[in-house]
C-alpha positions in Angstrom: -37.6 -116.7 -55.5 -39.2 -119.9 -56.9 -42.7 -120.8 -55.4 -41.1 -123.7 -53.5 -38.6 -121.4 -51.9 -41.2 -118.9 -51.0 -43.3 -121.7 -49.3 -40.2 -122.8 -47.4 -39.7 -119.3 -46.1 -43.4 -119.3 -44.9 -42.6 -122.7 -43.3 -39.6 -121.2 -41.7 -41.6 -118.3 -40.0 -44.3 -120.7 -39.0 -42.1 -123.0 -37.0 -39.4 -120.2 -35.7 -41.5 -117.5 -34.6 -43.8 -119.1 -32.0 -40.9 -121.4 -30.6 -38.7 -118.5 -30.2 -41.7 -116.5 -28.3 -42.6 -119.5 -26.3 -38.9 -120.6 -25.1 -37.4 -117.1 -24.7 -40.6 -115.4 -23.4 -41.1 -118.4 -20.9 -44.7 -118.1 -21.4 -45.6 -121.9 -20.4 -47.5 -120.6 -17.3 -50.2 -118.6 -19.0 -49.6 -119.7 -22.6 -48.5 -123.2 -23.7 -46.8 -123.5 -27.0 -50.1 -124.3 -28.7 -51.6 -121.1 -27.6 -48.4 -119.0 -28.6 -48.7 -120.8 -32.2 -52.3 -119.7 -32.4 -51.6 -116.2 -31.4 -48.6 -116.1 -33.8 -50.9 -117.4 -36.6 -53.2 -114.4 -36.1 -50.2 -112.0 -36.0 -49.1 -113.5 -39.3 -52.4 -112.9 -40.8 -53.7 -109.9 -42.9 -54.9 -108.0 -39.9 -51.5 -107.6 -38.5 -48.5 -108.5 -40.5 -50.5 -107.6 -43.7 -51.2 -104.1 -42.3 -47.7 -103.5 -40.9 -45.7 -105.0 -43.8 -48.1 -105.3 -46.6 -45.4 -105.8 -49.2 -43.8 -108.6 -47.2 -47.1 -110.0 -46.5 -48.1 -110.2 -50.3 -44.4 -111.6 -51.2 -44.6 -114.5 -48.7 -48.3 -115.4 -48.8 -48.9 -115.8 -52.3 -51.8 -117.6 -53.8 -50.0 -120.9 -54.5 -48.4 -120.7 -50.9 -51.6 -120.2 -49.4 -53.1 -123.1 -51.3 -50.3 -125.3 -50.2 -50.6 -124.3 -46.5 -54.4 -124.8 -46.7 -54.1 -128.4 -48.0 -51.6 -129.2 -45.3 -53.8 -127.6 -42.6 -57.0 -129.5 -43.9 -55.2 -133.0 -43.6 -53.6 -131.8 -40.2 -56.9 -131.0 -38.6 -58.7 -134.0 -40.0 -56.0 -136.3 -38.4 -56.1 -134.3 -35.1 -59.9 -134.5 -34.9 -59.9 -138.1 -35.6 -57.6 -138.9 -32.8 -59.8 -137.0 -30.5 -62.8 -139.1 -31.7 -60.7 -142.2 -31.1 -59.8 -141.1 -27.6 -63.4 -140.4 -26.7 -64.4 -142.9 -24.0 -68.0 -142.5 -23.2 -68.2 -145.9 -21.2 -67.1 -144.4 -18.0 -69.5 -141.5 -18.5 -72.3 -144.1 -19.1 -71.3 -145.9 -15.9 -71.6 -142.5 -14.0 -74.6 -141.4 -16.3 -76.5 -139.6 -13.7 -73.8 -137.2 -12.3 -72.2 -136.9 -16.0 -75.4 -136.0 -17.6 -76.4 -133.3 -15.1 -72.9 -131.8 -15.0 -72.3 -132.0 -18.6 -75.7 -130.6 -19.3 -75.3 -127.6 -17.2 -71.6 -126.9 -18.2 -72.9 -126.9 -21.8 -76.3 -125.4 -21.6 -75.6 -122.2 -19.5 -72.8 -120.8 -21.7 -74.6 -122.0 -24.8 -77.7 -119.9 -23.6 -75.6 -116.8 -22.7 -73.5 -117.1 -25.9 -76.8 -117.4 -28.0 -78.0 -114.1 -26.3 -74.8 -112.4 -27.2 -75.4 -113.6 -30.7 -78.9 -112.1 -30.9 -77.1 -108.8 -29.7 -74.6 -109.0 -32.8 -77.6 -109.5 -35.1 -78.3 -105.7 -34.6 -75.0 -104.7 -36.3 -73.9 -105.5 -39.8 -70.7 -107.3 -40.4 -71.0 -110.4 -38.3 -73.6 -112.9 -40.0 -72.4 -115.0 -43.0 -73.9 -114.6 -46.5 -75.4 -118.2 -46.3 -76.6 -118.2 -42.7 -80.0 -118.3 -41.4 -80.5 -116.5 -38.2 -81.0 -119.6 -36.1 -77.9 -121.1 -37.5 -75.8 -118.0 -36.7 -77.2 -117.6 -33.1 -76.8 -121.5 -32.5 -73.4 -121.4 -33.9 -72.0 -118.7 -31.8 -73.8 -120.0 -28.7 -72.2 -123.4 -29.0 -68.8 -121.7 -29.6 -69.0 -120.3 -26.4 -69.8 -123.6 -24.7 -67.0 -125.6 -26.4 -64.3 -127.3 -24.3 -61.3 -128.5 -26.1 -60.7 -132.1 -24.8 -57.2 -132.6 -26.1 -56.0 -129.3 -24.7 -57.7 -130.0 -21.3 -55.9 -133.2 -21.1 -52.5 -131.4 -21.8 -53.2 -128.8 -19.3 -54.4 -131.5 -16.6 -51.2 -133.3 -17.2 -49.3 -130.2 -16.7 -50.8 -129.5 -13.3 -50.8 -133.2 -12.2 -54.4 -133.8 -11.8 -55.1 -135.9 -14.9 -54.8 -139.3 -13.0 -56.5 -138.1 -10.0 -60.1 -138.8 -9.3 -61.3 -135.3 -10.1 -59.4 -135.2 -13.4 -61.1 -138.2 -14.4 -64.4 -136.8 -13.5 -63.5 -133.7 -15.6 -62.8 -136.0 -18.6 -66.0 -137.5 -18.4 -68.0 -134.1 -18.4 -65.8 -132.9 -21.3 -66.4 -136.1 -23.3 -70.1 -136.0 -23.0 -70.1 -132.4 -24.1 -67.8 -133.3 -26.9 -70.4 -135.6 -28.5 -73.2 -132.8 -28.1 -70.9 -130.2 -29.7 -70.5 -132.2 -33.0 -74.0 -133.2 -32.9 -75.2 -129.6 -32.9 -72.6 -128.8 -35.6 -74.1 -131.5 -37.7 -77.5 -130.1 -37.1 -76.3 -126.4 -38.0 -74.8 -127.8 -41.2 -77.9 -129.8 -42.2 -78.5 -128.6 -45.9 -82.2 -129.2 -46.6 -81.7 -128.8 -50.3 -79.3 -131.9 -50.0 -81.1 -133.7 -47.2 -81.3 -136.8 -49.3 -77.6 -137.0 -49.7 -77.0 -136.5 -46.0 -79.5 -139.1 -45.0 -77.8 -141.4 -47.6 -74.5 -140.7 -46.0 -75.5 -141.4 -42.5 -77.2 -144.6 -43.3 -74.0 -145.7 -45.5 -71.8 -144.6 -42.6 -73.9 -146.8 -40.1 -73.5 -149.7 -42.1 -69.9 -149.2 -43.1 -69.1 -148.7 -39.5 -70.2 -152.3 -38.4 -68.3 -153.6 -41.5 -65.3 -151.6 -40.4 -65.4 -152.5 -36.7 -65.6 -156.2 -38.0 -62.6 -155.8 -39.9 -60.4 -153.9 -37.5 -60.5 -156.6 -34.7 -59.4 -159.2 -37.5 -56.5 -157.3 -39.1 -53.0 -157.2 -37.6 -52.3 -154.5 -35.0 -49.6 -153.1 -37.1 -52.1 -152.6 -40.0 -54.8 -150.9 -37.9 -53.3 -147.4 -38.2 -53.0 -147.6 -42.0 -56.5 -149.0 -42.4 -57.9 -146.3 -39.9 -56.2 -143.6 -42.2 -58.0 -145.0 -45.2 -61.4 -145.0 -43.3 -60.6 -141.3 -42.0 -60.0 -140.1 -45.7 -63.3 -142.1 -46.9 -65.6 -140.6 -44.1 -64.1 -137.2 -44.6 -65.0 -137.5 -48.4 -68.5 -138.7 -47.8 -69.4 -136.1 -45.2 -68.1 -133.4 -47.3 -70.0 -134.8 -50.4 -73.1 -134.8 -48.5 -72.7 -131.1 -47.1 -72.1 -132.0 -43.7 -68.3 -130.9 -43.9 -65.2 -133.2 -43.9 -64.6 -132.3 -40.2 -67.6 -133.9 -39.0 -66.7 -137.0 -41.0 -63.2 -137.0 -39.4 -64.8 -136.9 -35.9 -67.4 -139.6 -36.4 -64.7 -141.6 -38.2 -62.9 -141.7 -34.9 -65.8 -141.9 -32.6 -66.7 -145.4 -33.8 -63.2 -146.7 -33.3 -62.1 -148.2 -30.0 -59.0 -146.6 -28.4 -57.9 -150.0 -27.0 -57.3 -151.2 -30.6 -54.0 -149.4 -30.4 -51.1 -149.2 -28.1 -51.6 -146.1 -25.7 -48.0 -144.9 -26.1 -48.3 -145.1 -30.0 -51.5 -143.0 -29.4 -49.8 -140.4 -27.5 -46.9 -140.4 -29.8 -49.1 -139.7 -32.8 -51.2 -137.0 -31.1 -47.8 -135.3 -30.0 -46.1 -135.4 -33.3 -49.5 -134.2 -35.2 -49.3 -131.2 -32.9 -45.5 -130.8 -33.4 -45.3 -131.3 -37.1 -48.5 -130.5 -38.8 -50.9 -128.3 -36.4 -48.6 -125.3 -36.6 -49.6 -125.1 -40.3 -53.2 -125.2 -39.3 -52.6 -122.2 -36.8 -51.1 -120.1 -39.5 -53.8 -121.1 -41.9 -56.5 -120.0 -39.3 -54.5 -116.6 -38.9 -54.7 -115.9 -42.5 -58.4 -116.0 -42.3 -58.8 -113.4 -39.6 -60.2 -110.0 -40.6 -60.8 -106.7 -38.8 -62.7 -104.8 -41.5 -65.7 -104.0 -39.2 -63.0 -102.0 -37.1 -60.5 -103.5 -34.7 -62.4 -102.0 -31.9 -65.7 -103.7 -32.8 -63.9 -107.1 -33.1 -62.4 -106.6 -29.6 -65.6 -105.6 -28.0 -67.4 -108.6 -29.6 -64.7 -110.9 -28.3 -65.0 -109.4 -24.8 -68.8 -109.9 -24.7 -68.3 -113.5 -25.8 -65.5 -114.2 -23.4 -67.7 -113.0 -20.5 -70.7 -115.0 -21.8 -68.3 -118.1 -22.2 -66.6 -117.9 -18.7 -69.6 -116.8 -16.6 -72.0 -119.3 -18.4 -69.5 -122.3 -17.8 -69.0 -121.2 -14.1 -72.7 -120.8 -13.7 -73.3 -124.5 -14.8 -70.8 -126.1 -12.8 -71.6 -124.1 -9.7 -75.3 -125.0 -10.1 -74.1 -128.6 -10.7 -72.1 -128.5 -7.5 -75.1 -127.2 -5.5 -77.5 -130.0 -7.0 -74.8 -132.9 -6.6 -73.4 -131.7 -3.3 -69.9 -131.4 -4.3 -67.2 -130.3 -1.8 -66.6 -126.7 -1.4 -64.5 -125.2 -4.3 -65.1 -128.0 -6.7 -67.7 -126.3 -8.9 -65.5 -123.2 -9.6 -62.4 -125.3 -10.2 -64.1 -127.7 -12.7 -65.7 -124.6 -14.5 -62.4 -123.0 -15.0 -60.7 -126.0 -16.2 -63.4 -126.5 -18.7 -62.9 -123.1 -20.0 -60.1 -124.4 -22.3 -61.5 -123.8 -25.8 -58.3 -123.5 -28.2 -58.1 -125.9 -31.1 -61.6 -127.4 -30.9 -63.4 -124.2 -30.7 -61.2 -122.8 -33.5 -61.8 -126.0 -35.5 -65.6 -125.5 -34.9 -65.3 -121.8 -35.9 -63.4 -122.7 -39.1 -66.1 -125.0 -40.2 -68.8 -122.1 -39.6 -66.7 -119.7 -41.5 -66.3 -122.4 -44.4 -70.1 -122.6 -44.6 -70.5 -118.8 -44.7 -72.5 -119.0 -41.3 -70.2 -116.4 -39.9 -68.0 -113.8 -41.5 -64.2 -113.4 -41.0 -64.7 -110.6 -38.6 -66.9 -113.0 -36.3 -64.5 -115.7 -36.8 -61.7 -113.2 -35.5 -63.8 -112.4 -32.5 -64.2 -116.0 -31.6 -60.6 -116.8 -32.2 -59.6 -114.0 -29.7 -62.2 -115.3 -27.4 -60.9 -118.8 -27.6 -57.3 -117.8 -26.9 -58.2 -115.5 -23.9 -60.3 -118.1 -22.2 -57.6 -120.7 -22.7 -54.8 -118.4 -21.4 -56.8 -117.7 -18.3 -57.1 -121.2 -17.1 -53.8 -122.2 -15.6 -53.2 -118.8 -13.9 -56.7 -119.0 -12.2 -56.7 -122.7 -11.5 -53.2 -122.9 -10.0 -53.8 -120.9 -6.8 -57.1 -122.7 -6.4 -55.4 -126.2 -6.5 -53.0 -124.7 -3.8 -55.9 -124.2 -1.6 -57.6 -127.5 -2.2 -54.7 -129.9 -2.1 -56.4 -132.2 0.5 -59.7 -132.4 -1.8 -58.0 -132.8 -5.2 -54.8 -135.1 -4.4 -56.4 -138.0 -2.7 -57.9 -141.2 -3.6 -61.8 -141.5 -3.4 
């Protein structure tokens, strides 16, 4: 078969397998399609398909095919993160800055602390720390991975359980938005390359100046041109961030974060996010699966994933329960919000991909983080649904 035919075989697998599992298996209650796509990507990687059918794996995932998949995945995830940055609305968080700051700080800080402690335990065993990592980068990176909340997936889940437009849903969005800024800020700190600090400072200064000019331009161009100009801005910021050593993903996020969502039609924004998830992100999920590795032993990877899952879940719940006590929330709200903030798929996986790209973690640590992200996301809806049934009078009302 020609390289283009082999590439299309890979694309056929990418789109067919997860859809059939999701639709025929009726997994929506505990595993939305996006989670099934992530799990399928892991199954198609070297740790599963490569072990069970090594000849077929080598036939389909040749070097040219993997390169093509990686290129599509890079642009797909840049667009997705860019949209997440555009949709980030910190104005509401600022209006409620006292409550939002306390809750977001505790919801981020507690799992960060427990995750960092778990990472310090991992330092005692070989095979987890990347070749270019300093100890503090590895510990902080793993800790922050345990603290991440995937804002786009959180929105999808809250839409599914019909609380997105409720007051509690809007509160949760505020907390997640504040944490989103912190997450990318910490990632930028982890990625600071002190040998290239001059480049990084130059990029940040240039970005600040260019952002002001870009915002001036965007309010003056026709609305139909804003998407195209925005994509040019995305590519430019991604290039600048990668050149400086901060990684193109940081550039993609800040490119969106300086844009206003009200520059665009809300329905068009939803349409674009939906189609990026539908058309391009499955390729990213497979690309992610191809990077998984079990060489330190499958048992060790699963043990590490379980420890990180406990640190993540217990830390997030500890943080929101403490916030509930300090802010006098109604009974049950702390646990409900803590469980909803468990959703990690996508953003945590993107975060972990960056750590892997920069050799701060190994493929084995990446695999453990991936398993933790999938498990925490799959837990959310089954745990939250009965809680909502008991709290209908609190949740489904106007305040």
